[in-house]
BASE-102457 format. One record per residue: x, y, z of N, C-alpha, C in turn; residue number from 1. Coordinates in steps of 0.001 Angstrom, whole numbers, padded with zeros to 6 digits. Example, Ala and Ser with C-alpha at 12.3 -4.5 7.8 and 13.67 -1.06 7.14 Angstrom:
BEGIN
    n.px    n.py    n.pz   ca.px   ca.py   ca.pz    c.px    c.py    c.pz  nr
  013190 -005690  007800  012300 -004500  007800  013200 -003300  007800   1
  012850 -002250  007080  013670 -001060  007140  012900  000030  007870   2
***
This chain:
BEGIN
    n.px    n.py    n.pz   ca.px   ca.py   ca.pz    c.px    c.py    c.pz  nr
  000956 -001419 -000133  000126 -000159  000211  000655  001202 -000276   1
  000571  002366 -000410  001005  003712 -000501  001402  004081  000930   2
  002064  005107  001117  002354  005608  002148  001185  006579  002500   3
  000915  006332  003816 -000240  007163  004628  000282  008170  005420   4
 -000375  009074  005972  000036  010085  006915 -000677  009778  008335   5
  000061  009882  009548 -000215  009361  010815 -001369  010034  010780   6
 -002280  009209  012040 -003581  009645  012253 -003655  010618  012937   7
 -004508  011315  013289 -004769  012704  014182 -005591  012043  015336   8
 -005351  012826  016230 -006034  012457  017744 -007299  013077  017566   9
 -008066  013604  016864 -009379  013765  017363 -010606  012642  017412  10
 -011314  013173  017665 -012616  011924  017677 -013072  011702  016451  11
 -013449  010544  016410 -013982  009817  015489 -014974  009727  015047  12
 -015731  009394  013925 -017082  009574  013422 -017613  008281  013395  13
 -018713  007794  013016 -019807  006294  012817 -019821  006720  011379  14
 -020657  008055  010667 -020655  008210  009536 -020393  009711  008882  15
 -020533  009700  007911 -019912  011354  007590 -020895  011272  005643  16
 -021622  012801  006169 -022267  013259  004998 -021828  014247  004603  17
 -021376  014112  002942 -020861  015340  002244 -022023  015975  001288  18
 -022548  017153  001302 -023592  017706  000419 -022862  018910 -000207  19
 -023012  018585 -001479 -022148  019290 -002582 -023504  020436 -003437  20
 -023617  021351 -003052 -024657  021990 -003679 -023844  023004 -005056  21
 -023881  022615 -006261 -023039  023012 -007217 -023391  024528 -007785  22
 -022328  025116 -007549 -022735  026517 -007920 -023316  027582 -006699  23
 -023355  027215 -005527 -023618  028008 -004456 -022807  028918 -004187  24
 -022856  029980 -004080 -022398  031535 -003689 -022236  031870 -002118  25
 -021507  031979 -001342 -021580  031801  000268 -022338  032880  000123  26
 -022188  034470 -000358 -023321  035017 -000287 -024883  035113 -000721  27
 -024696  033920 -000628 -026447  033375 -000960 -026921  032703  000017  28
 -026422  032386  001025 -026616  032044  002265 -027292  032799  003524  29
 -028086  033160  002935 -028900  034780  004047 -030251  033918  004519  30
 -030901  034543  005578 -031837  034135  006385 -033157  034101  005370  31
 -033353  034855  004542 -034937  034798  003744 -034547  033516  002651  32
 -032904  033436  002416 -033242  032429  001076 -033047  031043  001831  33
 -032049  030790  002621 -031728  029408  002700 -031306  029365  004485  34
 -032425  029782  005306 -032654  029647  006597 -031861  028227  007221  35
 -032188  027233  006781 -031718  025979  007317 -030082  026150  007321  36
 -029451  026477  006292 -027875  026424  006050 -027745  027565  006849  37
 -028086  028781  006550 -027506  029654  007422 -027509  029405  009076  38
 -028576  028474  009368 -028307  028234  010830 -027556  027452  011307  39
 -027498  026327  010092 -026368  025163  010590 -024907  025794  010502  40
 -024847  026900  009490 -023567  027804  009671 -023019  028377  010968  41
 -024071  029191  011443 -024367  030117  012529 -024317  029382  013703  42
 -024371  027737  013895 -024414  027274  014887 -023312  025894  015285  43
 -022208  025870  013929 -021172  025100  014116 -020125  025604  013688  44
 -019123  025185  012727 -017795  025747  012101 -017796  025836  010650  45
 -017548  026972  010291 -017486  027167  008937 -015950  028110  009051  46
 -015493  028083  007697 -014574  028566  006890 -014835  030027  006177  47
 -014197  031152  006716 -014772  032394  006102 -014150  032449  004854  48
 -012958  031760  004487 -012180  032008  003193 -012010  030753  002775  49
 -012827  029829  002057 -012922  028958  001348 -012864  029047  000080  50
 -011996  028320 -000910 -011954  028277 -001999 -011695  027260 -003009  51
 -012270  026796 -004215 -012024  026120 -005065 -010943  025766 -005811  52
 -010716  024611 -006480 -009681  024593 -007456 -009782  025222 -008888  53
 -008844  025371 -009021 -008468  025941 -010500 -008206  025062 -011657  54
 -009117  025110 -012819 -010071  026215 -013192 -011197  025905 -012300  55
 -012136  026878 -011965 -013251  026480 -011240 -014601  025920 -011905  56
 -014409  024702 -011931 -015508  024030 -013057 -015682  022887 -012238  57
 -017208  022098 -012604 -017376  020923 -011917 -017197  019816 -011941  58
 -016627  019574 -013506 -015637  018674 -013587 -014290  018460 -012689  59
 -013724  019475 -012837 -012155  019582 -011910 -012670  019522 -010729  60
 -013581  020093 -010136 -013664  020178 -008813 -014192  018920 -008046  61
 -015052  018229 -008866 -015481  017103 -008026 -014529  015786 -008408  62
 -013883  016020 -009410 -012616  015233 -009283 -011572  015474 -008526  63
 -011425  016227 -008014 -011034  016980 -006685 -011572  016455 -005549  64
 -012495  016404 -005337 -012963  016032 -004220 -013309  014073 -004253  65
 -013000  013341 -005250 -012896  012191 -005283 -011563  011807 -005101  66
 -010513  012159 -005548 -008965  012254 -005727 -007919  012628 -004751  67
 -008633  013608 -004272 -007733  014534 -002865 -006208  015410 -003989  68
 -006324  015284 -005069 -005550  015882 -005644 -005907  017148 -006632  69
 -005009  018230 -007127 -005906  019105 -007945 -005940  018860 -009552  70
 -006449  019896 -010219 -006516  019367 -011442 -005045  019294 -012390  71
 -004057  019916 -011895 -002632  019227 -012672 -002700  018215 -012750  72
 -002609  017225 -011302 -002558  016045 -010986 -003632  015121 -011779  73
 -004982  015625 -011125 -005347  014368 -012271 -006158  014848 -013696  74
 -006133  015942 -013848 -005928  016473 -015553 -007135  016139 -016075  75
 -008679  015952 -015670 -010024  016059 -015432 -010510  017690 -015479  76
 -010383  018435 -017069 -010507  019710 -016547 -012010  019747 -017995  77
 -012611  018641 -018342 -013547  018670 -019347 -014330  017504 -018988  78
 -015710  017496 -019148 -016511  016535 -019245 -016311  015300 -020390  79
 -016396  014067 -020004 -015957  012935 -020795 -015277  012063 -020275  80
 -014470  011195 -020974 -014299  009952 -020284 -012831  009750 -021063  81
 -012173  010792 -021735 -010541  010684 -022541 -010141  010819 -021214  82
 -009595  011138 -020177 -008979  011262 -019154 -008893  010820 -018316  83
 -009586  009334 -018278 -009768  008401 -017560 -008539  007905 -016796  84
 -007750  007705 -017684 -006380  007188 -017698 -005583  007548 -016784  85
 -005486  009104 -016523 -004880  009856 -015531 -005243  009152 -013944  86
 -006170  008787 -013754 -006760  008240 -012528 -005838  006994 -012039  87
 -005323  006575 -013319 -004873  004745 -012546 -003753  005445 -011413  88
 -003155  006240 -011574 -002174  006493 -010127 -002233  007014 -009477  89
 -003707  007633 -009288 -004189  007841 -007773 -005002  007738 -007222  90
 -005184  007515 -005801 -005821  006852 -004628 -007197  007613 -004293  91
 -008164  006946 -005496 -009711  007689 -004636 -010225  007668 -003393  92
 -010680  008745 -003484 -011116  008577 -001283 -012133  007177 -001398  93
 -012746  007087 -002325 -013673  005944 -002002 -012725  004431 -002102  94
 -011840  004382 -002592 -010919  003393 -002889 -010378  003228 -001473  95
 -009890  004174 -000820 -009099  004438  000527 -010077  003973  001193  96
 -011212  004509  001371 -012167  004117  002409 -012583  002865  002285  97
 -012969  002096  001341 -013157  000676  001312 -012057 -000259  001728  98
 -010638  000419  001155 -009650 -000620  002237 -009560 -000685  003370  99
 -010063  000132  004065 -010424  000141  005711 -011691 -000342  005994 100
 -012676 -000541  005275 -013928 -001397  005478 -015156 -000210  005393 101
 -015010  000743  004905 -015708  001961  004823 -016391  002580  003699 102
 -017726  001791  003123 -018172  001956  001698 -018510  003206  001483 103
 -018768  003461  000270 -019314  005339  000002 -020448  004808 -001036 104
 -021154  005981 -000759 -022893  006079 -001509 -022649  007427 -002054 105
 -023275  007775 -003155 -023665  008616 -003959 -025036  009059 -004261 106
 -025503  010369 -003808 -027163  010291 -004023 -027216  011614 -004841 107
 -027816  011910 -006118 -028116  012643 -006865 -029331  012751 -007282 108
 -029783  013938 -008023 -031316  014409 -008285 -031039  013051 -009743 109
 -032323  013025 -010392 -032518  012219 -011816 -031475  012784 -012597 110
 -030826  011844 -013342 -029751  012350 -014170 -030147  011555 -015586 111
 -030306  012490 -016801 -030418  012122 -018422 -029797  010416 -018451 112
 -030249  009741 -019293 -029069  008654 -019523 -027839  008384 -019892 113
 -027286  009284 -020541 -026243  009912 -021122 -025401  010024 -019772 114
 -025778  011004 -019153 -024863  011829 -018102 -024992  010399 -017109 115
 -025806  009714 -016486 -025571  008487 -016170 -024442  007312 -016349 116
 -024541  007387 -017902 -023241  006459 -018038 -021766  007278 -018215 117
 -021904  008632 -018077 -020816  008856 -017818 -020050  009224 -016326 118
 -021543  009281 -015465 -021297  009534 -014241 -020561  007855 -013286 119
 -021257  006868 -014046 -020627  005472 -013563 -019688  005309 -014105 120
 -019169  005490 -015305 -017767  005549 -015505 -016914  006265 -014365 121
 -017001  007441 -014199 -016202  007927 -013231 -016227  007601 -012297 122
 -017304  007314 -011708 -017379  006867 -010173 -016688  005323 -010294 123
 -016855  004428 -011473 -016338  003486 -011495 -014383  003403 -011358 124
 -014210  004319 -011839 -012856  005064 -012420 -012178  005474 -010635 125
 -013248  006130 -010008 -013040  006761 -008767 -012973  005558 -007504 126
 -013176  004428 -007523 -013191  003520 -006453 -014595  002733 -006677 127
 -015516  002906 -007488 -016841  001811 -007706 -017653  002361 -006544 128
 -017907  003544 -006163 -018609  003726 -005369 -020314  003565 -005697 129
 -021218  003309 -004734 -022851  003208 -004925 -023293  004111 -005851 130
 -024255  004501 -006674 -024859  005676 -007130 -026462  005272 -007139 131
 -027148  006280 -006591 -028666  006204 -006682 -029310  007437 -007070 132
 -029687  007537 -008132 -030374  008830 -008594 -031904  009032 -007984 133
 -031957  009824 -007095 -033370  010184 -006123 -034344  011055 -007418 134
 -035031  012104 -006575 -036225  012242 -007323 -035520  013709 -008011 135
 -036220  014390 -008532 -035764  015862 -009463 -035809  017037 -008623 136
 -035814  016835 -007349 -035632  017934 -006596 -034766  017854 -005246 137
 -034295  018786 -005055 -033050  018567 -003775 -033651  018148 -003057 138
 -034637  018299 -002337 -035242  017689 -001060 -035464  016199 -000966 139
 -035583  015785 -002412 -035448  014412 -002224 -034165  013693 -002564 140
 -033351  014500 -002629 -032010  014104 -002932 -031437  013554 -001127 141
 -032094  015169 -000385 -031862  014703  000609 -032298  013893  001573 142
 -033456  013740  001061 -034355  012393  002090 -033488  011254  001443 143
 -033177  010849  000502 -032844  009529  000129 -030936  009408  000995 144
 -030576  010786  001052 -029234  011018  001710 -029357  010150  003183 145
 -030401  010916  003921 -030536  010581  005115 -031140  009005  005392 146
 -031734  008382  004336 -032239  007071  004355 -030833  006276  004115 147
 -029789  006875  003625 -028654  005813  003356 -027757  006066  004477 148
 -027995  007110  005500 -027052  007102  006403 -027558  006672  007637 149
 -028837  005801  007198 -029148  005007  008715 -028723  003479  008740 150
 -027676  003110  007485 -026934  001705  007074 -026488  001623  008821 151
 -025729  000288  008945 -024868  000194  010468 -023456 -000144  009726 152
 -022783  000580  010359 -021167  000394  010353 -020922  001886  009865 153
 -019581  002368  009765 -019126  003521  009147 -019308  003561  007627 154
 -019369  004750  007008 -019905  004745  006084 -019817  006517  005309 155
 -019575  006956  004110 -019514  007938  003722 -020791  008326  002504 156
 -021831  009073  002872 -022611  009532  001453 -022557  010890  001407 157
 -022450  011031 -000185 -021951  011980 -000896 -023516  012625 -001380 158
 -024064  013522 -001502 -025106  014223 -001830 -024882  015427 -002199 159
 -025422  015434 -003946 -025202  016212 -004960 -026415  016990 -005607 160
 -026692  018272 -005411 -027733  018907 -006236 -027164  020215 -006999 161
 -027813  020155 -008419 -027080  021174 -009375 -028259  022178 -009886 162
 -029201  022768 -008763 -030289  023508 -008971 -029620  024914 -008874 163
 -028886  025352 -008467 -028376  026735 -008527 -027114  026837 -009595 164
 -026886  025705 -009910 -025696  025937 -011183 -026616  025967 -012536 165
 -027574  025372 -012491 -028531  025540 -013603 -028985  026678 -013787 166
 -029627  027241 -012650 -030634  028580 -012800 -029213  029587 -012678 167
 -027739  029610 -012338 -027075  030623 -012754 -026780  030726 -014173 168
 -026585  029458 -015017 -026290  029451 -016428 -027112  030094 -017101 169
 -028278  029470 -016639 -029445  030136 -017382 -030171  031516 -017121 170
 -029976  032208 -016390 -030616  033392 -015686 -029406  034276 -014979 171
 -028292  033603 -014565 -027472  034602 -014026 -027264  034127 -012374 172
 -026106  034173 -011885 -025974  033977 -010626 -026689  035440 -010065 173
 -026988  034953 -008645 -027876  035836 -007782 -028963  036539 -008461 174
 -029352  036096 -009765 -030557  036680 -010306 -031982  035912 -009492 175
 -033174  036029 -009545 -034343  035472 -008859 -034659  034253 -008925 176
 -034120  033827 -010201 -034129  032487 -010739 -033359  031503 -010004 177
 -031924  032390 -009465 -030796  031405 -008735 -031196  031618 -007220 178
 -032051  032469 -006837 -031695  032662 -005617 -033149  031830 -005168 179
 -034241  031223 -006026 -035351  030575 -006097 -034499  029094 -006321 180
 -033640  028834 -007002 -033077  027526 -006706 -032331  027367 -005327 181
 -031650  028221 -004757 -030893  028422 -003357 -032041  027816 -002357 182
 -033459  028433 -002642 -034369  027749 -001842 -034567  026652 -001406 183
 -034643  025960 -003143 -034808  024399 -003164 -033854  023933 -002452 184
 -032722  023990 -002928 -031562  023317 -002101 -032136  023146 -001126 185
 -032170  024653 -000422 -032334  024436  001124 -032996  023322  001880 186
 -034131  023055  001103 -034956  021883  001347 -033991  020774  001754 187
 -033005  020151  001128 -031993  019245  001473 -031360  019441  002277 188
 -030771  020895  003346 -030157  020851  004099 -031022  020890  005345 189
 -032138  021073  005286 -033179  021213  006322 -033098  019723  006638 190
 -033174  018639  005819 -033573  017628  006175 -032233  017068  007042 191
 -031101  016898  006074 -029580  016713  006564 -029070  017366  007677 192
 -029680  018611  008096 -029211  019551  009345 -029267  018546  010518 193
 -030668  017558  010867 -030847  016904  012053 -029397  015702  012195 194
 -028573  015253  011098 -028078  014411  011200 -026714  015073  011880 195
 -026342  016191  012439 -025216  017243  013485 -025855  017147  014577 196
 -026909  016639  014934 -027263  016589  016086 -026967  014787  016736 197
 -026822  014063  015782 -026935  012941  016235 -025352  012636  016422 198
 -025215  011201  017477 -023767  011326  017842 -023126  010127  016897 199
 -022149  010558  016691 -020699  009721  015858 -021242  009963  014247 200
 -021673  011336  014207 -022181  011834  012658 -021402  013328  012309 201
 -021281  013406  011328 -020399  014439  010498 -020833  014635  009301 202
 -021467  016039  009398 -022057  016718  008059 -021279  017866  007692 203
 -020843  017779  006268 -019856  018724  005523 -020841  019423  004151 204
 -020951  020654  004460 -021680  021258  003104 -020591  022043  002680 205
 -020468  021801  001244 -019860  022898  000420 -020348  023223 -000911 206
 -019185  023785 -002022 -019976  023870 -003396 -018726  023542 -004181 207
 -018990  023394 -005037 -017853  023014 -006232 -017265  024177 -006705 208
 -017979  025129 -007047 -017410  026522 -007028 -018229  027683 -007012 209
 -017925  028875 -007346 -019479  030289 -007375 -019524  030300 -008856 210
 -020019  031631 -009116 -020192  031906 -010090 -020780  033642 -010567 211
 -020602  033940 -011519 -020667  035517 -011953 -019997  036506 -011873 212
 -018630  036144 -011717 -017612  036847 -011320 -017099  037236 -012524 213
 -016921  036979 -013541 -016655  037691 -014797 -017877  038087 -015887 214
 -018462  036691 -016247 -020002  036909 -016727 -021074  036306 -015713 215
 -021914  036991 -015936 -023076  037004 -015158 -023606  035448 -015211 216
 -023755  034659 -016089 -024074  033221 -016095 -022736  032185 -016647 217
 -021516  032601 -015851 -020748  031203 -015813 -019641  031717 -014740 218
 -018544  030877 -014698 -017790  030613 -013728 -016544  030236 -013600 219
 -016292  030086 -014866 -014964  029551 -015223 -013380  030124 -015388 220
 -014035  031143 -015625 -012698  032278 -015590 -012096  032674 -014084 221
 -010791  032739 -013891 -010121  033142 -012854 -011153  034161 -012396 222
 -011381  034487 -010839 -012155  035449 -010308 -012454  035285 -009061 223
 -012494  035872 -007582 -012513  035386 -006501 -013779  035237 -006595 224
 -014593  035667 -006926 -016254  035254 -006856 -016548  033918 -007164 225
 -015709  033731 -008180 -016037  032518 -009206 -015445  031432 -008194 226
 -014369  031421 -007595 -013660  030435 -006528 -013746  030480 -005005 227
 -014962  031394 -004728 -015337  031527 -003469 -016294  030231 -002869 228
 -016331  029670 -002222 -017133  028527 -001747 -017613  028641 -000202 229
 -018494  027781 -000273 -019066  027468  001484 -018018  026407  002121 230
 -018013  026358  003047 -017357  025182  003670 -017996  025106  004998 231
 -018994  024352  005684 -019214  024162  006724 -019317  022694  007318 232
 -018744  022335  008462 -018943  021163  009231 -019321  021351  010459 233
 -020411  020312  010747 -021390  020478  011846 -021042  018628  012273 234
 -021743  018706  013691 -021566  017152  014017 -020540  016727  015383 235
 -020515  015514  015480 -019290  015222  016654 -018161  015855  016754 236
 -018008  016199  017600 -016348  016595  017938 -016188  018024  016812 237
 -017054  018367  016259 -017211  019591  015756 -017227  021187  016900 238
 -016663  022023  017031 -016365  023390  017529 -017916  024011  017467 239
 -018383  024395  018066 -019632  025276  017880 -019809  026709  017782 240
 -020414  027421  016625 -020292  028762  016795 -019140  029537  016631 241
 -018435  028860  015435 -016694  028845  015359 -016754  029518  013501 242
 -015887  030503  013557 -016003  031094  011859 -014526  031132  011913 243
 -013669  030458  011099 -012371  030437  010892 -011663  031243  010060 244
 -010369  032101  009983 -010364  033015  009261 -009179  032212  008764 245
 -008930  031163  008889 -007786  030391  008478 -008095  030270  006665 246
 -007527  030202  005938 -007656  029780  004782 -008026  028345  004487 247
 -008890  027943  003750 -009336  026463  003440 -009582  026253  001955 248
 -009674  025232  001454 -009587  024747  000342 -010715  023609 -000100 249
 -011288  023379 -001098 -011795  022305 -001202 -011161  020861 -001076 250
 -009684  021112 -001616 -008495  019843 -001285 -008559  019522  000263 251
 -009202  020464  001100 -009061  019933  002447 -010347  019157  002944 252
 -011433  018891  002359 -012382  018099  002707 -011993  016511  002476 253
 -011162  015827  001541 -011057  014410  001593 -010301  013992  002559 254
 -009011  014752  003066 -008658  014426  004158 -009104  014470  005106 255
 -010098  015603  005830 -010949  015785  006617 -011966  014669  007146 256
 -012572  014405  005736 -013445  013193  005959 -012791  011876  006354 257
 -011711  011623  005749 -010919  010465  005860 -010701  010197  007305 258
 -010252  011374  007989 -009780  011484  009557 -010749  011227  010495 259
 -011869  011822  010214 -012973  011879  011081 -013355  010383  011361 260
 -013492  009556  009983 -013963  008346  009609 -012697  007228  010151 261
 -011768  007592  010777 -010756  006879  011315 -010046  006443  010341 262
 -009813  006876  008962 -009179  006387  007749 -007719  007186  007878 263
 -006963  006394  007559 -005570  007445  007362 -005576  008198  005778 264
 -005002  008831  006231 -004802  009695  004608 -003590  009593  004036 265
 -004015  009117  002403 -002676  009008  001617 -001724  009778  001636 266
 -000334  010167  001483  000666  011261  001458  000099  011735  000267 267
 -000517  011111 -000661 -000069  012142 -001984 -001534  012927 -001947 268
 -002153  013324 -001168 -003306  014035 -001018 -002534  015543 -000337 269
 -003078  016168 -001166 -002815  017559 -001432 -003120  018421 -000444 270
 -004402  018021  000057 -004896  019164  001125 -004476  018816  002847 271
 -005245  019326  003505 -004506  019343  005102 -006130  018648  006140 272
 -005917  018362  006789 -007020  018084  007660 -007375  019251  008341 273
 -008893  019656  008321 -009311  020991  009064 -009131  020588  010477 274
 -008236  020693  011325 -008210  020429  012470 -008643  021155  013308 275
 -008607  022400  012752 -009243  023846  013631 -010667  023410  013853 276
 -011217  022697  013168 -012684  022821  013208 -013014  021833  014394 277
 -012241  021059  014881 -012468  020095  015823 -012119  020345  017161 278
 -013082  019956  018026 -012689  020188  019475 -011289  019329  020030 279
 -010489  019816  020614 -009712  018594  021199 -010135  017882  021872 280
 -009236  016535  021762 -009966  015328  021911 -010463  014771  023241 281
 -009676  015597  024238 -010216  015776  025806 -011722  016079  025990 282
 -011497  017304  025440 -013169  018030  025509 -014127  017214  024374 283
 -013642  016507  023423 -014923  015737  022805 -015013  014653  023391 284
 -014335  014045  024567 -014693  012837  024878 -015387  013345  025836 285
***
């Protein structure tokens, strides 16, 4: 097996849920738009300055979440299957989890048949996680993700919703249609937020990118608004009512999830564990 980092000392979790809201800008998290996510952020830990990878596009960001490395290492910066060979030398998150007896499940909204083929191929290349397509709205995805967390034994559930991204491309980021989409996505957050109160559970909410920084309906060009993402942690061992000024990255999420589930982090992973989000081990115990 490849080299692994030493295990951290903080508390371990029984299960972890990662909710990715495609295209969600941090400034869209307002009490009248996303009250559930705003409350989750205010009650638990969040990063004030979290950024995604470059380029700030979905396929690059999701592949980085799946592999723990940036686009320069994984090479997937466009939708399709042509660059899958680059993943062979990497250690995908589901693979590392499975090596230590922790399965991964992915829940998304309903996908067209062609996208399902691409998604399943990417998932197979990234370690063979289970894929389930729920209904057409974020609340259905949230409900399906909650159901999957009721499994016994340690596991990771990834929930993905893209309503904000679709509305941003069609009508512009922070438009009325975009904010309406954020309201719908908050329905998934409302269901998943209950997990933060369960013993042994960890909930992480983030986005793959922002949008509207250069062009109102896009997010691929370099700009602080395009690269800024929300990053919120809640659950067992997490500090309460804590806003961190330390810079954080999308690449910090994979090692944080692995550590929380008691799985060693591969030495190849480029991010760091967000140790500042957790209480000291003695206090957590």
